DSSP file (Angstrom, degrees, kcal/mol; ACC not computed):
  #  RESIDUE AA STRUCTURE BP1 BP2  ACC     N-H-->O    O-->H-N    N-H-->O    O-->H-N    TCO  KAPPA ALPHA  PHI   PSI    X-CA   Y-CA   Z-CA
    1    1 A M              0   0    0      0, 0.0     2,-0.3     0, 0.0    74,-0.1   0.000 360.0 360.0 360.0 127.8 -116.6 -156.4   14.7
    2    2 A E        +     0   0    0     72,-0.1    72,-0.2    70,-0.1    70,-0.1  -0.682 360.0 149.3 -88.5 137.7 -116.9 -154.8   11.3
    3    3 A Q  E     -A   73   0A   0     70,-2.2    70,-3.6    -2,-0.3     5,-0.0  -0.979  48.5 -91.4-159.2 155.3 -113.7 -153.4    9.7
    4    4 A P  E >   -A   72   0A   0      0, 0.0     3,-2.3     0, 0.0     4,-0.4  -0.371  40.4-112.8 -68.5 154.5 -112.3 -152.8    6.2
    5    5 A I  G >  S+     0   0    0     66,-2.2     3,-1.3    63,-0.7    64,-0.1   0.790 115.7  66.8 -57.6 -28.3 -110.2 -155.6    4.8
    6    6 A T  G 3  S+     0   0    0     62,-0.3    -1,-0.3     1,-0.2    63,-0.1   0.653  93.4  60.1 -69.6 -14.0 -107.2 -153.3    5.0
    7    7 A S  G <  S+     0   0    0     -3,-2.3    -1,-0.2     2,-0.1    -2,-0.2   0.558  85.4  98.7 -89.6  -9.2 -107.4 -153.3    8.8
    8    8 A L  S <  S-     0   0    0     -3,-1.3     2,-0.2    -4,-0.4     3,-0.1  -0.340  80.3-109.4 -73.1 158.4 -106.9 -157.1    9.0
    9    9 A E    >   -     0   0    0      1,-0.1     3,-2.1     4,-0.1    33,-0.3  -0.616  47.2 -86.7 -82.4 149.8 -103.5 -158.6    9.9
   10   10 A T  T 3  S+     0   0    0      1,-0.3    33,-0.2    -2,-0.2    -1,-0.1  -0.320 116.0  21.7 -57.0 133.4 -101.7 -160.4    7.1
   11   11 A G  T 3  S+     0   0    0     31,-3.7    -1,-0.3     1,-0.3     2,-0.1   0.259  93.5 128.8  92.0 -11.5 -102.8 -164.0    6.9
   12   12 A K    <   -     0   0    0     -3,-2.1    30,-2.2    30,-0.2     2,-0.3  -0.466  47.2-144.3 -80.8 151.0 -106.1 -163.5    8.7
   13   13 A T  E     +B   41   0A   0     28,-0.2    63,-0.3    -2,-0.1     2,-0.3  -0.888  24.6 161.7-115.4 144.3 -109.4 -164.7    7.4
   14   14 A A  E     -B   40   0A   0     26,-2.6    26,-3.0    -2,-0.3     2,-0.4  -0.912  36.6-105.2-149.6 174.0 -112.8 -162.9    7.7
   15   15 A V  E     -BC  39  74A   0     59,-2.1    59,-2.3    -2,-0.3     2,-0.5  -0.895  34.6-116.1-107.7 137.8 -116.3 -162.9    6.1
   16   16 A I  E     + C   0  73A   0     22,-2.7    21,-3.3    -2,-0.4    57,-0.3  -0.623  31.6 179.9 -74.0 119.7 -117.3 -160.1    3.8
   17   17 A I  E     -     0   0A   0     55,-2.8     2,-0.3    -2,-0.5    56,-0.2   0.891  61.7 -21.7 -85.9 -48.4 -120.2 -158.3    5.5
   18   18 A R  E     - C   0  72A   0     54,-1.5    54,-2.4    18,-0.1     2,-0.6  -0.991  50.9-124.5-159.3 161.7 -120.9 -155.6    2.8
   19   19 A L  E     - C   0  71A   0     -2,-0.3     2,-1.0    52,-0.2    52,-0.2  -0.966  24.2-149.8-112.3 117.0 -119.4 -153.8   -0.2
   20   20 A E        +     0   0    0     50,-2.8     2,-0.3    -2,-0.6    -2,-0.0  -0.757  57.3  72.9 -91.6 101.5 -119.6 -150.0    0.3
   21   21 A G  S    S-     0   0    0     -2,-1.0    -2,-0.1     4,-0.0     0, 0.0  -0.975  78.1 -66.0 174.3 178.1 -119.9 -148.5   -3.2
   22   22 A G     >  -     0   0    0     -2,-0.3     4,-2.4     1,-0.1     5,-0.2  -0.034  58.3 -85.1 -78.6-176.0 -122.1 -148.0   -6.1
   23   23 A C  H  > S+     0   0    0      1,-0.2     4,-2.2     2,-0.2     5,-0.2   0.879 126.6  50.3 -59.8 -43.0 -123.5 -150.4   -8.6
   24   24 A L  H  > S+     0   0    0      2,-0.2     4,-2.5     1,-0.2    -1,-0.2   0.885 109.8  50.9 -67.2 -38.2 -120.4 -150.5  -10.8
   25   25 A F  H  > S+     0   0    0      2,-0.2     4,-2.5     1,-0.2    -2,-0.2   0.948 112.0  46.3 -62.8 -48.7 -118.2 -151.2   -7.9
   26   26 A R  H  X S+     0   0    0     -4,-2.4     4,-2.3     1,-0.2    -2,-0.2   0.863 112.4  51.7 -63.3 -35.5 -120.3 -154.1   -6.6
   27   27 A K  H  X S+     0   0    0     -4,-2.2     4,-2.1    -5,-0.2    -1,-0.2   0.935 110.4  47.8 -65.3 -45.9 -120.5 -155.4  -10.2
   28   28 A K  H  X S+     0   0    0     -4,-2.5     4,-1.0     1,-0.2    -2,-0.2   0.914 113.1  48.0 -62.1 -43.5 -116.7 -155.3  -10.6
   29   29 A M  H ><>S+     0   0    0     -4,-2.5     5,-2.6     1,-0.2     3,-0.7   0.918 110.1  52.9 -63.1 -42.9 -116.2 -157.0   -7.2
   30   30 A G  H ><5S+     0   0    0     -4,-2.3     3,-1.2     1,-0.3    -1,-0.2   0.869 103.8  56.4 -60.6 -38.0 -118.8 -159.7   -8.1
   31   31 A E  H 3<5S+     0   0    0     -4,-2.1    -1,-0.3     1,-0.3    -2,-0.2   0.778 108.1  48.7 -64.8 -26.0 -117.0 -160.4  -11.4
   32   32 A M  T <<5S-     0   0    0     -4,-1.0    -1,-0.3    -3,-0.7    -2,-0.2   0.449 123.3-105.9 -91.3  -1.4 -113.8 -161.1   -9.3
   33   33 A G  T < 5S+     0   0    0     -3,-1.2     2,-0.9    -4,-0.4    -3,-0.2   0.542  77.5 135.6  89.5   7.5 -115.7 -163.4   -6.9
   34   34 A I      < +     0   0    0     -5,-2.6     2,-0.3    -6,-0.2    -1,-0.2  -0.801  28.7 146.7 -93.9 104.6 -115.8 -160.9   -4.1
   35   35 A R    >   -     0   0    0     -2,-0.9     3,-1.5    -3,-0.1   -19,-0.3  -0.884  53.5 -78.5-135.3 162.4 -119.3 -161.0   -2.7
   36   36 A E  T 3  S+     0   0    0     -2,-0.3   -19,-0.2     1,-0.2     3,-0.1  -0.317 114.4  22.5 -60.7 146.3 -121.1 -160.6    0.6
   37   37 A R  T 3  S+     0   0    0    -21,-3.3     2,-0.3     1,-0.3    -1,-0.2   0.507  94.3 126.6  70.9   9.1 -121.0 -163.7    2.9
   38   38 A K    <   -     0   0    0     -3,-1.5   -22,-2.7   -22,-0.2     2,-0.4  -0.690  64.4-116.6 -91.2 149.7 -117.8 -165.0    1.1
   39   39 A T  E     -B   15   0A   0     -2,-0.3    18,-0.5   -24,-0.2     2,-0.4  -0.710  35.4-174.1 -84.7 135.2 -114.7 -165.8    3.1
   40   40 A I  E     -B   14   0A   0    -26,-3.0   -26,-2.6    -2,-0.4     2,-0.4  -0.982  11.1-157.2-133.3 142.3 -111.7 -163.7    2.3
   41   41 A R  E     -BD  13  55A   0     14,-1.9    14,-2.5    -2,-0.4     2,-0.7  -0.975  18.3-131.0-122.7 133.0 -108.1 -163.9    3.4
   42   42 A L  E     + D   0  54A   0    -30,-2.2   -31,-3.7    -2,-0.4    12,-0.2  -0.736  28.6 174.4 -82.4 114.9 -105.6 -161.0    3.5
   43   43 A V  E     -     0   0A   0     10,-2.6     2,-0.3    -2,-0.7    11,-0.2   0.894  59.3 -11.1 -89.1 -46.5 -102.4 -162.4    1.8
   44   44 A A  E     - D   0  53A   0      9,-1.7     9,-2.9   -34,-0.1     2,-0.5  -0.996  44.5-151.7-157.2 148.8 -100.3 -159.2    1.6
   45   45 A I  E     - D   0  52A   0     -2,-0.3     7,-0.2     7,-0.2   -35,-0.1  -0.984  26.0-141.6-121.4 117.1 -100.3 -155.5    2.0
   46   46 A H     >  -     0   0    0      5,-2.3     4,-0.7    -2,-0.5     3,-0.2  -0.512  25.3-108.9 -78.3 146.6  -97.7 -153.7   -0.1
   47   47 A P  T >4 S+     0   0    0      0, 0.0     3,-0.7     0, 0.0    -1,-0.1  -0.114  91.8  38.7 -71.5 169.8  -95.9 -150.7    1.4
   48   48 A F  T 34 S-     0   0    0      1,-0.2    -2,-0.1     2,-0.1     0, 0.0   0.874 134.3 -58.5  59.4  43.2  -96.3 -147.0    0.6
   49   49 A H  T 34 S+     0   0    0     -3,-0.2    16,-0.3     1,-0.1    -1,-0.2   0.792  97.7 152.2  58.7  31.1 -100.1 -147.3    0.1
   50   50 A G    <<  -     0   0    0     -3,-0.7    -1,-0.1    -4,-0.7    -2,-0.1  -0.051  49.7 -64.9 -76.7-173.4  -99.6 -149.9   -2.6
   51   51 A P        -     0   0    0      0, 0.0    -5,-2.3     0, 0.0     2,-0.3  -0.146  44.0-132.4 -71.6 168.1 -102.1 -152.6   -3.5
   52   52 A I  E     -DE  45  63A   0     11,-2.7    11,-2.8    -7,-0.2     2,-0.5  -0.865   9.1-138.6-117.1 157.6 -103.2 -155.5   -1.3
   53   53 A V  E     +DE  44  62A   0     -9,-2.9   -10,-2.6    -2,-0.3    -9,-1.7  -0.973  24.0 179.1-118.0 126.9 -103.5 -159.1   -2.2
   54   54 A V  E     -DE  42  61A   0      7,-2.9     7,-3.2    -2,-0.5     2,-0.5  -0.850  21.5-135.8-122.0 159.9 -106.5 -161.2   -1.1
   55   55 A E  E     +DE  41  60A   0    -14,-2.5   -14,-1.9    -2,-0.3     2,-0.4  -0.978  26.9 166.5-119.4 125.9 -107.6 -164.8   -1.5
   56   56 A V  E >  S- E   0  59A   0      3,-2.4     3,-2.0    -2,-0.5   -16,-0.1  -0.998  72.2  -5.2-136.1 131.2 -111.2 -165.6   -2.4
   57   57 A N  T 3  S-     0   0    0    -18,-0.5     3,-0.1    -2,-0.4    -1,-0.1   0.823 130.0 -57.0  55.9  33.5 -112.3 -169.0   -3.6
   58   58 A G  T 3  S+     0   0    0      1,-0.2     2,-0.4     0, 0.0    -1,-0.3   0.533 115.5 113.2  78.0   5.4 -108.7 -170.2   -3.7
   59   59 A R  E <   -E   56   0A   0     -3,-2.0    -3,-2.4     2,-0.0     2,-0.5  -0.907  62.8-134.6-112.6 138.5 -107.7 -167.4   -6.1
   60   60 A E  E     -E   55   0A   0     -2,-0.4     2,-0.4    -5,-0.2    -5,-0.2  -0.784  25.3-172.8 -90.3 132.8 -105.3 -164.6   -5.3
   61   61 A I  E     -E   54   0A   0     -7,-3.2    -7,-2.9    -2,-0.5     2,-0.5  -0.984  16.2-142.5-128.5 134.5 -106.6 -161.2   -6.4
   62   62 A T  E     -E   53   0A   0     -2,-0.4     2,-0.3    -9,-0.2    -9,-0.2  -0.853  24.1-177.6 -98.4 129.9 -104.7 -157.9   -6.3
   63   63 A L  E     -E   52   0A   0    -11,-2.8   -11,-2.7    -2,-0.5     2,-0.1  -0.938  31.0-106.8-126.5 147.6 -106.8 -154.8   -5.4
   64   64 A G     >  -     0   0    0     -2,-0.3     4,-2.5   -13,-0.2     5,-0.2  -0.414  34.5-118.1 -65.4 149.5 -106.0 -151.1   -5.1
   65   65 A R  H  > S+     0   0    0    -16,-0.3     4,-1.6     1,-0.2   -59,-0.1   0.899 112.8  49.7 -60.1 -44.0 -105.8 -149.9   -1.6
   66   66 A R  H  4 S+     0   0    0      1,-0.2     4,-0.3     2,-0.2    -1,-0.2   0.877 112.0  48.6 -65.9 -36.3 -108.7 -147.4   -2.0
   67   67 A M  H >4 S+     0   0    0      1,-0.2     3,-1.5     2,-0.2    -1,-0.2   0.914 109.8  52.5 -66.5 -42.8 -110.9 -150.1   -3.6
   68   68 A A  H >< S+     0   0    0     -4,-2.5     3,-1.9     1,-0.3   -63,-0.7   0.800  95.9  68.3 -65.4 -29.2 -110.1 -152.5   -0.8
   69   69 A E  T 3< S+     0   0    0     -4,-1.6    -1,-0.3     1,-0.3    -2,-0.2   0.667  94.0  59.5 -64.8 -15.0 -111.1 -150.0    1.9
   70   70 A H  T <  S+     0   0    0     -3,-1.5   -50,-2.8    -4,-0.3     2,-0.8   0.342  82.0  93.0 -95.6   4.9 -114.7 -150.4    0.7
   71   71 A I  E <   - C   0  19A   0     -3,-1.9   -66,-2.2   -52,-0.2     2,-0.5  -0.882  65.9-160.3 -99.6 107.5 -114.8 -154.1    1.4
   72   72 A I  E     -AC   4  18A   0    -54,-2.4   -55,-2.8    -2,-0.8   -54,-1.5  -0.772  11.5-173.1 -96.1 127.8 -116.2 -154.4    5.0
   73   73 A T  E     -AC   3  16A   0    -70,-3.6   -70,-2.2    -2,-0.5     2,-0.3  -0.730  10.2-166.7-118.5 164.7 -115.5 -157.6    6.8
   74   74 A G  E     - C   0  15A   0    -59,-2.3   -59,-2.1    -2,-0.2   -72,-0.1  -0.829  38.5 -68.0-138.1 178.0 -116.5 -159.3   10.1
   75   75 A D        -     0   0    0     -2,-0.3     2,-0.2   -61,-0.2   -61,-0.1  -0.293  54.6 -99.1 -68.3 152.4 -115.4 -162.2   12.2
   76   76 A L              0   0    0    -63,-0.3    -1,-0.1     1,-0.1   -37,-0.0  -0.505 360.0 360.0 -66.8 139.3 -115.8 -165.8   11.1
   77   77 A E              0   0    0     -2,-0.2    -1,-0.1    -3,-0.1    -2,-0.0   0.411 360.0 360.0-105.4 360.0 -118.9 -167.4   12.7
């Protein structure tokens, strides 16, 4: 089932299916190590539409909520 990373429960792991955005968005995500077919874990969701914290490649990364909504994930296979 495909869903944005913001729909996962805290602590859950998924695989990035696609990045919905333009060339600059995909470039910025790639520079942070967020790429298609990578495993990503939702570490924390801050309240009041604040940022989210994800873990990719053993690194924790903070993303804005709207940016994170464009990271589409699926189940681990």
